[in-house]
FIVEXFI-514657 format. One line per 3 residues: their letters; for each residue x negated, y negated, z negated of C-alpha. Coordinates in pm, whole numbers, plus 32768, in hexadecimal, padded with zeros to 4 digits. Last residue first. Layout:
BEGIN
a> X:Y:Z  ...
END
This chain:
BEGIN
spg> DB84:8591:2550  DA9C:856A:265A  DB3D:85B9:27C5
tsg> DBC2:86FC:282E  DD21:86BE:280E  DD0B:855F:2870
eyg> DC4D:85BD:29CC  DD88:86E9:29FA  DE75:85E9:29E2
ead> DDD3:84EB:2AF3  DDB9:861A:2BCA  DF12:8664:2BBE
qeq> DF5E:84E5:2BC7  DEA8:84E0:2D14  DF42:864D:2D6F
lke> E081:859E:2D67  E042:8475:2E01  DFA7:852F:2F37
lae> E0EB:8624:2F1D  E1F9:84CE:2F53  E0FB:8438:3053
afh> E128:8582:3122  E297:857E:30DA  E2CB:8429:316D
dgm> E1F9:8493:32AB  E2AF:85B7:3301  E420:850F:3298
vds> E38D:840F:33C6  E2FA:852D:34CD  E43C:85D8:34B6
lhh> E529:84B1:34E0  E440:8450:361A  E474:85C1:36BC
ame> E60C:85AC:3666  E612:8453:36D7  E55A:84A1:37FD
qal> E633:85AD:3898  E7A5:84FD:3813  E71B:83E2:3902
vad> E6AD:84AE:3A10  E806:8565:3A32  E8E1:8416:39F8
vaq> E805:8374:3AF9  E869:847C:3BEF  E9A6:84A3:3B9F
qal> E9CD:832F:3BF2  E921:833B:3D44  E9FE:8447:3D9E
prv> EB35:83B4:3D32  EAE8:8283:3E13  EA66:8334:3F2C
rrv> EB94:83D8:3FD1  EC44:827C:3FBD  EB54:81F0:4069
les> EB2B:8300:417D  EC8D:82E4:41BA  EC7C:818A:41F0
iqd> EB69:81B8:42E2  EC41:82AE:438C  ED5C:81F2:43B8
ved> ECC2:80E6:4438  EBCC:8174:4547  ECE6:8179:4661
aqi> ECF6:7FDF:4636  EB7A:7F85:463A  EA97:7F3E:4539
vsg> E9AC:7E3E:4598  E87B:7EA5:4635  E711:7F19:45B0
pty> E77E:80A8:459C  E8D9:8095:452B  E949:81EC:44F0
esi> E7F7:8286:44B1  E79D:8151:43DD  E8DA:8197:4309
ihd> E805:82E1:4292  E6BD:82F3:4260  E655:8176:423E
svt> E79B:813D:419D  E78C:8244:40A0  E619:81CA:407D
rvm> E686:806A:404A  E79F:80B4:3F3E  E6CE:81B1:3E75
hes> E5A4:8090:3E52  E6BF:7F6E:3DEE  E76D:8051:3CEA
vdg> E5EA:80C4:3C3F  E5A5:7F5E:3C36  E6F2:7ED9:3B97
irn> E6D8:8031:3AC7  E57E:7FA6:3A46  E5CF:7E51:3A13
rln> E735:7E5C:3986  E6F9:7F76:38C7  E5C9:7EB3:380E
eai> E699:7D86:37D8  E7A8:7E56:3742  E6C0:7EFC:3661
dlv> E628:7DA2:35FF  E788:7D1C:35C8  E7B4:7E76:34CC
sgv> E677:7DED:33F8  E6EC:7C47:3415  E817:7CC8:3386
tmg> E787:7D91:3250  E7A0:7EEF:3243  E846:7F81:3108
lrv> E951:809E:3158  EA4C:7F89:3174  E97B:7EBC:327F
lev> E938:8010:331F  EABD:802C:3350  EAEB:7EE2:33DC
gah> E9F0:7EFE:34C9  EAB0:801A:3555  EBFB:7F3D:353E
flr> EB44:7E58:3645  EAB7:7F5C:3751  EC2A:8016:3742
psp> ECCE:7ED3:374F  EC31:7E9E:388B  EC8D:7D33:391F
irf> ECC0:7CAC:37CF  ED6F:7B56:381C  ED3E:7A3C:3709
rlg> EE15:7954:3678  EE73:77DE:3663  EE40:77DD:37FF
dre> EDD3:7903:3875  EC76:7921:3822  EBD0:7A7F:3869
ivr> EB5D:7BAD:379A  EA3C:7C9D:37AD  E9E0:7BE8:38F8
lal> E869:7C10:388E  E87B:7A67:389F  E9B3:7A72:37E0
arr> E937:7B3D:36E5  E7FD:7A4D:36BE  E8A6:7901:367E
itr> E99C:799E:35A2  E843:7A32:34B5  E7BC:78C8:3506
ptv> E8F9:780C:34A0  E928:78E1:333C  E9D8:7A36:3308
ekg> E8FC:7ADF:31F8  E9AF:7A5F:3102  EAAC:7B53:313C
fle> EACD:7C40:3247  EC29:7CD9:326C  ECB2:7BB9:3195
rle> EC10:7ACD:324D  EC62:7B31:338B  EDAE:7B2B:334B
glg> EDAA:79CE:32E3  ED08:7984:3409  EE2C:7A08:34D7
vyd> EE3C:7B39:35A7  EEA9:7BD3:36C3  EECE:7D36:3786
pie> EE71:7D9C:38CD  EEDF:7ECE:3946  EE0E:7FD0:39AE
dsw> EE3F:80B7:3AC7  ECC6:809F:3B49  EC1B:806B:3C8C
adg> ECEC:7F36:3CC4  ED5E:7F45:3E5B  ECA9:7E59:3F21
ias> EBE4:7F09:4018  ED1E:801C:4049  EE12:7F1C:404C
efg> ED29:7E62:4151  ED34:7FBE:421A  EEAD:7FFC:41F3
lie> EEE4:7E87:4263  EE3C:7EB3:4386  EEF3:800F:43D8
sld> F03B:7F66:4392  EFF1:7E48:4484  EF8A:7F2F:4583
ggr> EE68:7EE7:4620  EDCD:7E43:4741  EE1E:7CF4:4736
ewv> EDD5:7CEC:45C8  EC59:7D31:45FF  EC15:7C2C:46FA
rlm> ECDF:7B43:4647  EC2E:7B8B:4508  EAEA:7B41:45B3
egi> EB5E:79F0:464E  EC0B:7988:44D5  EA84:79DC:4451
naf> E9A3:7929:454C  EAB0:77F4:4553  EA91:7800:43DB
tyg> E938:77D3:43E3  E869:78BB:43B0  E726:786F:42B9
rrl> E6B0:79DF:4205  E7B0:794C:40DE  E8D5:7902:41DB
lqg> E8D1:7A6A:4239  E8C9:7AD7:40AD  E9E2:79D6:4066
ilr> EAB2:7A6A:41A3  EA99:7BB0:4149  EAE7:7B93:3FD0
lra> EC0A:7ADD:402C  EC8F:7BE4:413D  EC44:7CE2:4027
lha> ED3B:7C07:3F34  EE30:7BC3:403A  EE27:7D3E:4096
esy> EE63:7DAF:3EE3  EFB7:7CC7:3EE2  F000:7B85:3ED2
igv> F16B:7AFD:3E30  F1C2:79A9:3E96  F2C8:78F5:3D84
rgq> F410:7847:3DDC  F4E6:797F:3DD8  F407:7A90:3E15
rrp> F361:7A61:3F53  F256:7B1E:3FF5  F112:7A75:4033
pal> F09D:79CF:4184  EF9C:7A94:4239  EE0A:79F7:420B
lgr> ED4B:7964:432C  EE7F:78B7:43DC  EDB2:775B:438B
dqy> EEE0:76F8:42BE  EEC7:7846:41D8  ED2C:7802:41CE
vrv> ED61:76B8:413B  EE85:7740:403D  ED7E:7846:3FA2
nrv> EC78:7734:3FA6  ED48:7662:3EE3  ED83:7757:3DE0
tte> EC27:7795:3DD1  EB2C:78C1:3E03  EA9B:79AF:3D32
alr> EB9E:7AE8:3DCE  EC1E:7B28:3C7D  EC5E:79D0:3C0F
ale> ECF4:7965:3D60  EDE8:7A8D:3D5A  EE34:7A24:3BF3
dir> EE95:78D7:3C56  EF3C:7936:3D87  F035:7A41:3CAE
yea> EFBE:7BB6:3CDA  F053:7CDE:3D39  EFC4:7E4B:3CFC
m> F059:7F7A:3DA9
END
């Protein structure tokens, strides 16, 4: 189970440390577990924060949200509610974030590490600011980019790939989540607040859908990569053959011309 300090929790929930403390003061967010003088938050806290943020953006007030949460919690066992929020807030990856300094970035990418490329990588969430260093939320994604640059691609081209992936996979994941919600989750809670006896069922559904979604994306990606690689290589060899034919034709004309 992932654990977060308050600054990391706020960043992941796209809010501020001040807001986290305000939500705690208003009873919308449970206090953290104490580890010495440091507060430690869980995925359940992250899920609750994201839910609060969504409802606030839709125009609901603190009073509205507090009332809904109280209705929910009155009817449910706390461990079940925390289990549900943990299922929603869990990271969908077992990756452990890494950290690099500006000097390390320059060693890896050379002169292409500029203010512009850093801003773009931050916007794409390939890296995140963490004081004087950078946090790498997905080392697998980051190191894929490192290897592509080593193979000869520019940093700009690698960021183009990252942006395309973020946009297209983002659209696919949103469609998948909404479709699953419409056809599965809504069956349990049609237009109502999730009830206590439904919490365990929905938590289990969310956990079962995760690997299925990832398997589907991996399978389709593998199929499409194979298909497009065949097309690209076919185009490449077709162009090469055309050039050979042109060279042969030029050689033939030269050999039959006037001496």
